[in-house]
N, C-alpha and C positions, 0 to 999 in steps of 0.2 A: 262267274268266275271260275273254271278249274281250278283245283290244287290238287299238290301231291302229298298234304299232309302227313297222311300214313306212311310214307315213304322213310325208308329206313336210312337214305343217303340217294345223295343225287350226284352226277356229274354233269357241268356246264360249262358252254362252251361261249364264248362273245368278247367285243373287240377291246375290251378293258376291265378290270377287277372289279371295276365300282359297277362297270354293267351287270358282270356274271352274280354279283353278290344283291343287286336289285332282282334279276333274274330269280334267283334262288328263294328270297321274300315271296315273291308273286308264287311261284309254284307249291311254295312247303305252304302256304298261308301262314305266315308266321313271322313276328317282328324280327327283326335281324339280332336283336339284342338274343332270340332264345334259339340262333340258329350256329352251330360250330362253321367255319371254314377253313379250308384247307386248299391253300394256292399252290396247285401242279405246278400248274406254270403262268410266268404273270406277261407270256408271250413277246413277240419281238415284235418294235415297228422302226422304220426306220423314221427320220426327223419329219417332225408336222404329217403324218398320213402317208409316207413313201413306201409302200412293205410292208413287210410283218405279217405275224401269225396271231391268232387270236390268242387272248389269255384262255383258261381252264381252271378251273376250279372244284372241288370235294366239299358238297352242302350236307349239314346232318343237324336234326333235331338235337339240342345238346341233353333235352331228358333224355332220348336211345342212348347219348354219350355216356352219359353218367350210369347209367345201368352198365354198360358196357365195361366200363373201368373200376367197376363196383369190386373190394377185393374178394377175391376166392380163397378156400382152404387148398394149400399146395397140398397135390398125392403122395403119398409115404413113397420113400424112395427103393427102386429092388433091392433086393439081399444078393449077395452073392453066393455062389456056392459052397464058400466056405464061411461064409458072417451068419451068426445066429443073432438073430433081435435081439436087443436090450431089452432089458427089466425093465417094467413103467417104476417111477420111484415110488419109494412107501411111506405112507405118511408117519410120523414121530416114530422111526425105529430103524436104529443105523442099518446101512446095508453092509451085510455081511461078504465076504470075500468067499467067490466060486471056486473050488479048485480041480482038476481033472489027474486021473491018473498020468505019471510019467510028465506031467505040467507043473510048473509055478503056477501056485496060486496067483489068482488076476481078478482085481475089483473091476465090480461092474459099476459103471455111473451114469448116471441121465445126464444126455446133455441138455442146458439149460432152452425151454422155452422159445421160441422165435418171439420177438416184439411183436406186438399186435399191429395190425397196419391202419394207419389213421381213417377215420371212414371216410369217403370223396363230402367235396363242399357242396350245401343243398342246392339246388338248383331253380334259381325262379321262375315263376312262373307268372301266368297272365298279365297283368302289369308291370313284366320285367323290365328293368333298367340295370343300364352296364355296371357290374363293381365299383366301388368306390377306389378310387384311385390308390387310396393309401392303403386298401386290403391284399393289392396286388404286389406279387415280388419284386426288387427292388430293381429286377435286369427288366422288367418288362413293363411299368409305370412310363408313362407321356406324359409329360409335361406341355398343355394345349398351346401355352404363349410359346415356348421352345418350338413348336410348329408352326405355328404360324408365323414365329420370327425367320425361321429356314423356310417355307413356303415363298413369303414374300420376298428374300430375297435370291430365291433361286428364279421365280415367274422376271424378275427385274434382269438378272444375268441373261436372260433368253432374250428379253424385250429387244437389250442392249445389240446380244449377236445378232437379230437376227435385223436391226434399224429400223425400229420403230419408233415415232415419236408419241410415245405415252408411257402415262404412269402408272402403278398396282400399289392397293393397298388392302389392308385388311379388313375386311367388310364383319367378319365374324371368328371368332379365337374359339369357338367350341367345337362339338364334333357334330360333323363336320367343321374343319378352316373352310373360310371361303374367304378368297381372291378376288377383287374387284379390277377391272384392267380399263381404265378410263383414257380417251386418246381421239386421234382424227383419222379418219379411213382405218379403219380396225376388221373391215370387213375379210379380209386376211387370215385374220385370227379363226374367224368363223368358219370359214367355207360352207360346202352346201348342206342343211338343213345341221349343222354345228359340227358338219365331221373332223374340220380343223381343229377347232376346238376341243372337241373327247381326245385327239390324238395329241395338242399341247398338254390337257390335267394327265393325262397318264404319263407323259413324260414329266411332268413336275411330279404327279405321286412315287415316279420312279426314283427322284433325284432326293426327294424330300425322303422316303426311306430309306435308301442307305446314308444320308445324311445323321440321322435320327437311329439307325438299327433297330428300325420297326417300323410293318407295313403303317401307313395314315391314309386317312380319307381326308383330302383335300380338291375343294370343287375350286374352278375356275369359271369367272363369270365377266364378258366383254360386252362392256356398254349395255349392263342388264340384259342380255340377249336370251338368258336363263326366264328368266322372271316372264318376258315376252313370249319366250316360246311355250312356257306353262300355259298362259291365261290364253295363246291361240290352239293347243289343243284341247284343253278345256270346253271353248268355245265348238271346236271341230267335235270333240265329241258327243255333245247335245244337239247340235245340228243335225248328225247322222241320226243321232238315236232318235227322234224326230221322224227323220224319213224312212227309218226301218219301223217305228212306231204303223206308219201311214200304208207302208208296200207289202209289211209283213214280211220281208225278204231280210236274208241274209245279207251283211255288209261288210266286207273285206277294206282295211286303210292299208296305207300302203307299208313298205316294210320302216321300222322304227327299232331306235335302242330298246333294249329291257326298262330304261330307266323314264321314257316320254309310254311305254307301253303303261308302264306301273300307271302313269300319271290318267291315261284313259281308262283303265279297269276302276283306279279309284273313284273317277267322277261319275262315271255312271251305278256302284256298286250298291246303291238301293234306289237307282229304278225301278218302279212296280211296270214297267214297259218292256225292257229291254234287259238281255245278259251280254256279259262278255267271255271272252277264251282269247289265247295266243295260239298258233297255228304255225306251222313252218321251222324253217332251221337257221341258227344267226348265219348271214347277216342278212337273212331275210324272211327274220320273224314279223308275222302282223299279227294285230288285234281284230276281232270276229266279232262285230256285234250283230244279234240276233234277236227273235223277239220273243219271249217269253212263251212258255206253252199254253198258256191257258190266253194268250195273244194271237196263236194261230190260227 
């Protein structure tokens, strides 16, 4: 699997912000906790996937961002033609006033040195995790329980608005928050290859983010579709890898969202016979499975 680990920054367009972040993890080869993400556009989607534009983000390794924001000494201000440079302060010696002819004496005083800028917070590497919420400024703290409560409330409102006989419950109140929807005949909420479910998840994330005043990651699952889909993708990856091993020919899978492509990559990343990479542009980006050079 190829990545862009050495890149300064990359701009990614995907169906949702979550998909774009997943693709950034894939392309930079770094865990999400080591990537700084700026949402350029959350995109616009019609209700349940009708119309709209892709979301766009700017992703950059946090280690590079830390180097960019490190405090630098300010350059000296230029002097005007009539301004004289101020004398440096003298140690343990009183400053004498300097006089000119036909001009009143004017004492020269040294301006106080500017306060030193605080050093940037250290960037965690390797097995880095998100900073403790208590270490964050008050304005950006997020209570997972509040996010989960808000998310399940939003999902229930949408279910009621659509007119479905279903129930929404919190499966996980961690990061991300996972909401389960259970009921009868919920294929409408899943759609072809989960397209409608992705649109519903994007809508829920947008509403929850506005209510808690911060972007949060909420995953919506309908009748455990995502768990079944992940198992299907792992089976597909192993089956097609065996085929590539036998034929020694590259094989291109059907276009998938970034989150599903990542499952294929992770499933085959330790295979001794095949390698994977992605090609194409969203929303038609696909995984390519090919033989390792030694197997050709």
